[in-house]
VOBA-1610 file (N, C-alpha, C; in pm, whole numbers, padded with zeros to 5 digits, always signed):
BEGIN
Unk-00886+12954-03598Unk-00898+12995-03772Unk-01034+13051-03749Unk-01103+13200-03831Unk-01221+13182-03951Unk-01282+13145-04031Unk-01367+13038-04029Unk-01433+13031-04155Unk-01566+13083-04229Unk-01565+13117-04357Unk-01653+13154-04424Unk-01742+13106-04509Unk-01844+13079-04538Unk-01903+12954-04622Unk-01959+13027-04728Unk-02008+13029-04860Unk-02021+13051-04955Unk-02020+12948-05088Unk-02147+12975-05158Unk-02164+12884-05265Unk-01997+12957-05394Unk-01985+12870-05443Unk-01905+12881-05501Unk-01887+12829-05662Unk-01888+12902-05749Unk-01935+12838-05884Unk-01787+12896-06026Unk-01764+12791-06032Unk-01579+12800-06145Unk-01682+12840-06298Unk-01606+12952-06381Unk-01693+12925-06472Unk-01624+12860-06550Unk-01719+12805-06674Unk-01674+12742-06818Unk-01596+12787-06870Unk-01457+12689-06904Unk-01385+12751-07031Unk-01418+12848-07115Unk-01530+12833-07154Unk-01611+12931-07287Unk-01674+13012-07247Unk-01655+13051-07088Unk-01728+13146-07041Unk-01553+13265-06992Unk-01450+13202-07007Unk-01358+13283-06985Unk-01298+13262-06839Unk-01311+13086-06798Unk-01290+13026-06677Unk-01161+12977-06699Unk-01138+12852-06575Unk-01056+12791-06570Unk-01076+12685-06734Unk-00976+12616-06717Unk-00926+12474-06792Unk-00927+12352-06705Unk-00894+12388-06554Unk-00902+12253-06487Unk-00982+12282-06376Unk-00968+12145-06270Unk-01100+12183-06225Unk-00993+12200-06020Unk-01057+12257-05941Unk-01006+12226-05782Unk-01058+12116-05724Unk-00920+12084-05639Unk-00926+11977-05581Unk-00916+11994-05425Unk-00900+11852-05376Unk-00853+11917-05240Unk-00697+11964-05232Unk-00702+12105-05124Unk-00529+12153-05093Unk-00544+12238-05213Unk-00608+12300-05229Unk-00623+12449-05341Unk-00626+12549-05220Unk-00509+12635-05260Unk-00498+12744-05196Unk-00538+12891-05252Unk-00561+12929-05344Unk-00580+13089-05350Unk-00591+13176-05318Unk-00522+13293-05365Unk-00533+13422-05339Unk-00625+13520-05372Unk-00656+13534-05233Unk-00828+13639-05256Unk-00873+13763-05211Unk-00857+13840-05313Unk-00896+13955-05276Unk-01028+14000-05195Unk-00990+14081-05099Unk-01138+14121-04989Unk-01180+14235-05040Unk-01052+14309-05089Unk-01109+14421-05143Unk-00931+14475-05202Unk-00915+14631-05265Unk-00865+14656-05349Unk-00724+14668-05305Unk-00687+14649-05161Unk-00557+14642-05089Unk-00582+14536-05004Unk-00612+14443-04982Unk-00624+14319-04896Unk-00661+14195-04982Unk-00482+14142-05018Unk-00502+13996-05045Unk-00438+13914-04952Unk-00515+13796-04919Unk-00481+13702-04818Unk-00508+13591-04939Unk-00404+13465-04875Unk-00393+13299-04903Unk-00529+13232-04843Unk-00589+13173-04888Unk-00706+13092-04794Unk-00688+12948-04823Unk-00734+12901-04729Unk-00789+12744-04735Unk-00887+12730-04790Unk-00928+12612-04921Unk-01042+12626-04960Unk-01103+12519-04980Unk-01191+12475-04910Unk-01261+12293-04917Unk-01382+12331-04973Unk-01406+12176-05019Unk-01518+12190-05126Unk-01636+12134-05018Unk-01736+12169-04990Unk-01790+12072-04949Unk-01858+11942-04923Unk-01927+11956-05098Unk-02046+11884-05115Unk-02014+11776-05249Unk-01857+11780-05257Unk-01827+11739-05358Unk-01722+11694-05392Unk-01612+11605-05428Unk-01437+11556-05418Unk-01429+11694-05497Unk-01496+11770-05589Unk-01358+11817-05711Unk-01503+11946-05745Unk-01403+12079-05794Unk-01534+12166-05870Unk-01508+12170-05986Unk-01536+12128-06069Unk-01499+12155-06196Unk-01505+12273-06290Unk-01461+12324-06351Unk-01536+12389-06488Unk-01669+12395-06493Unk-01740+12549-06484Unk-01862+12530-06528Unk-01969+12466-06391Unk-01907+12396-06275Unk-01987+12326-06186Unk-01998+12418-06050Unk-02099+12425-05934Unk-02075+12492-05869Unk-02116+12428-05705Unk-02066+12459-05621Unk-02076+12358-05461Unk-02030+12471-05399Unk-02117+12398-05260Unk-02042+12509-05124Unk-01914+12463-05077Unk-01865+12577-05061Unk-01763+12563-04977Unk-01733+12659-04883Unk-01566+12616-04830Unk-01569+12693-04693Unk-01414+12722-04739Unk-01422+12840-04694Unk-01277+12967-04676Unk-01220+13011-04581Unk-01099+12960-04512Unk-01057+13013-04420Unk-00900+13071-04432Unk-00930+13223-04478Unk-00826+13308-04455Unk-00724+13298-04402Unk-00570+13258-04415Unk-00444+13262-04346Unk-00376+13332-04263Unk-00488+13488-04347Unk-00391+13593-04281Unk-00533+13670-04205Unk-00613+13600-04094Unk-00712+13690-04134Unk-00777+13783-03983Unk-00648+13849-03967Unk-00619+13981-03872Unk-00616+14092-03940Unk-00549+14065-04080Unk-00545+14174-04210Unk-00669+14197-04234Unk-00767+14137-04277Unk-00897+14136-04306Unk-00991+14188-04206Unk-00947+14119-04065Unk-01026+14203-03944Unk-01006+14356-03953Unk-00896+14364-03936Unk-00807+14549-03939Unk-00908+14611-04079Unk-00942+14573-04113Unk-01018+14629-04317Unk-01125+14649-04245Unk-01157+14578-04150Unk-01338+14526-04183Unk-01381+14573-04062Unk-01293+14596-03951Unk-01329+14711-03874Unk-01288+14882-03884Unk-01209+14864-03997Unk-01159+15043-04052Unk-01281+15028-04123Unk-01402+14958-04220Unk-01476+15011-04266Unk-01605+15000-04216Unk-01616+14934-04115Unk-01693+14996-04045Unk-01711+15121-03968Unk-01577+15193-03874Unk-01590+15308-03849Unk-01639+15394-03933Unk-01566+15384-04079Unk-01558+15464-04151Unk-01728+15502-04229Unk-01798+15408-04242Unk-01975+15403-04231Unk-02014+15443-04103Unk-02042+15430-04042Unk-02040+15469-03880Unk-02015+15602-03864Unk-01917+15640-03983Unk-01931+15843-03934Unk-01991+15897-04008Unk-01940+15849-04174Unk-02067+15897-04244Unk-02184+15927-04235Unk-02229+15759-04165Unk-02366+15798-04105Unk-02422+15896-03974Unk-02299+15962-03897Unk-02360+16077-03793Unk-02289+16161-03896Unk-02256+16194-04017Unk-02271+16310-04087Unk-02367+16399-04094Unk-02472+16305-04136Unk-02573+16322-04236Unk-02709+16400-04140
//
């Protein structure tokens, strides 16, 4: 399983964000591109919970990594082709 490490900040309620925090077991649906969505295992690395208005380092493990890998490979090939045309 592939894992991405990121700093994640939840918007506060006054900023238009969530009203509740995130705890162990949270599995959001993440959009990696316009048409690439997948559920991810979301793990908070340096806190027990992530509350609105706070930030923490998190690990994201896409549950359907093959779809994301295909997208990244296509994007890489498209960008390589565009560079070679100039």
